[in-house]
N, C-alpha and C positions, 0 to 999 in steps of 0.2 A: 485713563484706562490703559492697561498694559497690553502691548501687542501680543497676538497669538503666536504660538511656536515655542519650542523649548530650546535649551542650549545644551550641546554635547561638547564636553571637553575631552580631547584625546591626548593622553600623555603617558609615555612609558614610565616616567618618574612621578610618583605621587606618594603621600604618606601611606604606610609607615616609613617609606624611604626618607632619609634625612638629608638628601642632597639639596643644593640651592634651587635647582629646577623644580624639585618636588614641592618645596616650600612656596615658591612663587606661584605654581599652578594651583596649589591648595588655597592660597590667599585669594586668587582671582575667582576660583570656583565658588568658594564660600561667600564672597561678596556678591556675585551674580545670583546666588541662590536666595538671597534676601528679597529679590524681586521677581525671580523667574524659576521655572522648573529647570533643574540642572542635572544632567547625567554625566558621570565621569567614566571614561573607559581607561582603566589604569593597568599598567604593566607590572605593578608591584603588589603582590599578595600580602595579606596580613591584616591585623586589627588596626583600625583607624584610631587616632587620638579621640578621647571622649568629646572634645569640643567640636569635632567634625562629624558627629553622628546625631541622628534624631530629626525631629520635625524642623523644616526650614533649612536643612543642610543638603548638599548634593547626594544623589543616589550613586553609589560607586559600583561599577561592574569590573571585576578582575578579568583581564585578558591574559591567557597563558603566555608566559614569557620566560626565557632562559637567558640570564645575563652572563656574558663572557668578559674576561679581563680586557682592558684597553690594549694591552700588548698583544693579545691573541687576535690579530686583525681579521683573519679569515673566519674563525669561529664567531667572532663578534658580528661580522657582516652577515653571516647566515642567520644568526639569532635575530638580528634587527630586521632582516628581510621577512622572516617568519612572523615577527610581531606586527610589522606593517601590514602584511597580508591578513592576519587574523583581525586586526583593527578595521581593515577595509570591509570585511564581511560583517563584522559587528555593527559598523556604521550603516550598512545597507539595511540591517534589521531595525536599527534605532531611529534613523533619520526619516523625517517626512517633509514634504514641501512646506516652506515657511519656517523651518528650524534653522538654527545657526550652529556651526561646529567650529570650535577654537582648538588650535593645536600649536605645537612648538617644534623647533628644529632639533629634536633629540628623541630618537635617532633621525638621521638626515633623510631616510626613505619614508618616514611617516607622513610628512606633508603631501607627498605625491598621492598616497592612498587617501588622505583626507580630502584633497581637492577633487579627486576623481569620484569618490563616493558622494560628495556634496553635489557635484554637477549631475550625476545620474539620478539623484533623489530630489532635485529641485530645491536644495537647501543653499544657504549662504555659508561662506567659509572665510576664516581669518587665521593668519599665521603669525605667531610671535617669533621673530627672527633673532635668536641668540647668536647663532653662527651661520655664516653664508657658505654653503657648499656648492661647487667644489673649490671655491676660492680659498677656503681655509686649508684644504689639503694641498693646494698648490703652494700656498705660503709656507707650509710646514715642510715642503720638499718631498711629499709623498706622491704627488702627481706632477707631470710636466704640463706646462700651460697649453701646449698644442697636442697633447696626447689624445688618442681615441676615446679613452674613458672621460677625460675632461670635456671634450667636445660633446660627447653623448649626454653627460650630466647637464651641461649648459643648455642643450636643446630641450631636455626634459624640464629644466627650470622654466624655459620660455613657455612651454605648455601649461605648467603649474601656475605660474604667475598670471597667465591669461585667465585661468579658471578661478583663481582666488579673488575674493571681493575686497579684502583688506590685508595689508602686511604691516604689522606693528613692529617698529624698530626701537631698540633701546639706546641707539646712538645717532647723533646727527650725521655722522660720517657715513652711515649706511646708504644714504640716498644715491650717491654717485654710482657705486658699483651695482646697486639694484637697477637703476635706470639703464644700465648697459645691456640688460636682458630684454629680448623681445617679449612682448606680453605684459611688461610692467609699465605702469603709468603713474605719474606723480600723485594723482588724485586717490590712488589706492594706499598710499603710504601714510601711516600715523606714527608719530614719535611719542612714546611713553617710556621714560627712563625707569630703571629699577630704583630701589629705595634701600635705605639703611634699615637693618633689622634691630640694631641697637639704638637706644635712646640717645640722640645727639646731646652731648654735654662734655665739658672738659674733664679729662681724667688726669690728675697729676702724675708725674713720674715718681714712683714710690719705691724706695730701696728695699722695702719689705715685700714687694710683689713676689709671689712664689716662683715665677719664671725668671725674675731678674736677680733675686738675692744670691743665687748660686754663681753669678758672674761678677767678676771683679772690675770689668771695664766700665768707664764712665759713660760711653755712648754705645747704645745697642741698636743694631740694624736688623730689622725683622723681615722674614719672608714666610708667608702663610698661604695655605689653600692648595687647590689642585694645580699641578703643573702639567699641562697636556702638550699636544703637538704645536700649539701656537706660542708656547713659552720657550725661553732660552735659558736653561740652567747654567750653561757654561759661562755666560757673561757675569753671573753672580759669583761663581766660584773664582773666576779670574780676577774680578775686582777684589775679592777677599785675599787672594794671593798677593796682589799689588799692595794691599794695606796690612800685610801680616806683621810688619815691624812697628806698626802704630798701636801701641799697647792699650790706648784708651778707646779703641774701636773694636767691637765684637759682633759677629754675625750669629743670630739666633734663628734657626730654620725649623719649620714644622709644616708638614703637608703630605700629599700623596700624589700618585700619578707617575708616569714614565720620567718626567723631569726630576722628581725627587729621587727616584732610583738612580738616575744619572749623577745627581749631586752626591749621593752616598758613595757611589763608585769613585768619584773624584776625590772625596775626602779620605776614603780608605787608602788610596794610593799616596796622597800628599800629607795627610794628618796635620792640617793647619791648626795651630793653637788658637786662632781667633775665630774658629767656626764650631758651633754646637748645634746638635739636633735634639729635638724633643718629639715624643710621639704625637700622633694625630690628636688635636685638641677637641674635646667634646664641646657641645653648645654651651653647657653650663659654665665652662671655663673660658669661653671665647673672649668675653669682655676683659678679663684679667690678662689674658695672653696679649691681646691687641694693645693694652695699656702698658705692657712691659717694655716695649721698644720705643726709642726716640724717633725713629724713622723707619718707613716701610718701603720695600722694593716691590714693584710690579714689572717683571722682566718679559717683554714680548720680543718675538722675532721681527724682522723687517716685514713691511707690507701688511701690517695688522689693521691699518685704518679701513673702516667699513666692514671688517670681517668678524671682529670679536670685541666685546666690551667686558672689562673685569667687574663682575658683580661685587667682589670683595672690596672694591674701591670705596664704596659708600660707607661701609662700617669703619674703615680706617679714618675717614673724615669724621665720623660720628664720635670717635674717642678723642678727637682733637690732635691727630698726628699728621705731620707732613709726609709727603710721598716723593719718591724718585721713580719716575715712570720711564721705562725703556720702550719707546715707540716713536712713530712719526708724529710730527707736531699737529697734523690735521685729524688725528684720532680723537674720538669723543672724550676719553679720559684726559688726554693731553690738552685739549681745548679747555676743559674744566679746570685743570691745574693752572694753566697760564692765565685764564680770564679772572681767576679768583686768588692768585698768589698763594698756591697751596704746596709748592715744592719745586721740583726740578724735572725737566724732560730731557732724556738722554738719547742720542742716536743709537739705534740697534747695532749690535756687532762691535761696539767700542767700549770694552771693559775699562780702558784708561779714563774715558769720560765718566763712566759710572763711578769709578773710584774717586775721581776728582769731585763729583757731585756729593758723594758721601762725606768726603773730607770737608767740603764747604759746609755741609749741613751740621757736621760735628762742631764747627766753629761759629755757627750762626747764633745770633742773639735776638732773632726775630720772634719774640714771644707772641706777637699779634697773629702769627701764622696759626696758632692753636685756635684762637677765636674765629679766624676766617674759615678754618676747616669745619668747625662746628656749625657756623652760620650757613655754610654751603650745604652741609648734610641736612639741615632743617628744610632746605628746598626740595630735597629728594625724599618726599614724604609718602608713606604707605597709603594714607587716605586719599591724597591727591591722585596717586597712580590708580587706585582702585576705582575712583570715580571716573577717571579717563577711560579705563577698560569698560565700565558700565555704559558710558556714552557711545563707544564704538559698537558694542553689542546691540544696544537699543537702536542705533542707526541702521544696522544690518537687519534687525527684526522688522522695523518699520518698512524698510525697502522691500523685504520679502513679502510683507503683507500687501503692499501696493501692487507688486507684480502678480500676486494671486487674484487681486480684485479686477485686474485688466482683462 
C-alpha cells in the first residue's frame, strides 16, 4: 500500500528547458510519478516533450519567471528572488500535511522558500544539492569569507538545514562542508551521484569524425559545457600557450558561460594556432563531439571540493575517454579518477602541471583506460539513481504519515 500524500517538485529549470538541471529534475519527477501523484512547479514555460505528458506523468504548473544572463548579477538576483517568492506562495497553495516537496539549488534562494513553506504546511522537504552557497561564491572570489553577506547566508543556511528533512548530495566530498553548518546532521544526508546520459560503450577515435577531421593534429584535447564561476578558463588557455609549439596537440573548445567568453577574449588577443572553437553542440551531436577528442579537461578553481560536482564527467567516461581534472584530490570527481585509473588530477592554478599532464596523456599507451572509463560509467546508472531517489521520497512519505497518526 502506497503512503498517502503527493510529491511536489519545485525547480526553476524543467523541460522544455534543455539544461542539465532540467533533464535531471524531469527524470526524477517522471520516475516518482510512476508510483505517486507528482506536481511540478516549473520556472520554464512552453510545451513539454510528448513523453512527459498524459496519464501517469507529472502535472506541471508554470511559475512566472524571467531569466537574466549570468553576467547580469543584479538583474539575475532580483529575478531569482521573485521566482523564489512566487514559488513559496504556490507551495502554500499546493502543499498539505503529509506531502513531500523536492527542490534543487538553482537558484540558490529557492531552497529557503521550499523549506519555509514545507514547515508551515506540515510537509516534508528534501534538497538536491548541486552547488553549496555561499561557499561556491567565496570559492569564485565573488564574496569574502567573513563578509556580512557570507555570514548572513550561512546563518540562513543553518535555519534551512534545520528545517529540511533530507539533503541529497551528488558527491561524497559534500559531507564535510555540510556538517560545518548548524542545523545539519549526518542522518539527513543521502548520497546519490548523477549519471551518464549517453550509453556507456567504447567509441573509437575516428579520423572521419566531423569535429575531428578538420584538425590536422594527432592528439585532440577537448573542453565542453558550461564554464561558470567555479571554473578557471585561464589555466586552460595558459596550458595551450605552453604547448603551442607541439604541433601534434590541439585544443578543441565548445561551450558557454562567462568562462568561455573569457577564453574567446584570450584567443582573440593571442591567436594561438593550436586552439579552435566550435559553436554550442546540440544534444543530437553530443556523442560525436565527445568522441572527437582523445582527452577531456575539467578545469576547476581551487577549493572546489564539496562545493560542486561536474555532471559532464559521467558522459566523458561513457564514451571511453580519459580526463584531466583540475581540482583538489579530495573532490568527488578526483576521487573517482584516482580510484579507477581514469586520467590525471592537477593542482588548481598550475598551468604548467596541466600542460605536463596533457603532454603525458598524448604519449600514453594505456589503452585499458578506455575500458576502465566505460566500466566506471556503467556504475553511474540512471535506473540505480532513480530507484535511490524513490527510496528517499518513500521514506519521507512514510515518516510524514507516522507523524500524522500520532
